[in-house]
N, C-alpha and C positions, 0 to 999 in steps of 0.2 A: 504494500500500500504506500502511496506517495504521501509525503509530508507537504503541507500547504503553509505558505507564509503570507502575512499581511505586507503591504508596501513598506512599512517601517522596518520589519524584520528582513525583508529582501534587501532593503537599502543598507542595512548594517552589514550584511554579507557582501554586498557589491561595493561597499564604501561610497555610497551616494545617499542623497536625501530621499525621503519618501516622495517628494514632489518630482524628483528626477525619475524615479521608478514609474510613477504615474504617466510621466511624459513618454517614456519608452513604450508603455502599454498603448497610449494614444497613437503613437507613431507606428505601431505594429511590430516593434523590435522585440517585445516581450509579451508572450501570451499570458492571459490572465482569465480568471473565471469570476463572475459575480455570483455570490451566494447570498441571497437576500439583498441587503443593501451594502454588503461588504465585498471588497475586492480581495481575491486570494490568488497567489501565484504558486504553481506546483514546483516542488524542489528541483525536478529535472530541468525546468525552464530557467531557474536561477543558476543552476550549475552550468547550463549552456552558455551563460553570459560571463561567468567567473573568469574564464580565460581571455575574454575580449575586453574586460573592463579592469583597468588598473587604478581607478580612482581619480585620474587626472581629467580635467574638463577637455572636451573636444571642441575644436573651432566649429562654429555654426555659420552656414552661408545665409546671408540675408539678401533678399531681392530688393533692388532699389528702383 
């Protein structure tokens, strides 16, 4: 059985804020499930990002 994390818990593992985790979910980079009114992220989804994320902010492109 998979373990599920709240955005805060996933953020601690990924060294990012809960808001950054929610942004990844909105952008489709992190799959999540809504259970009632709560967002939950499966452990395997968090683990898939652990190697990609080192905690440093990435540059964002802005349209002008």
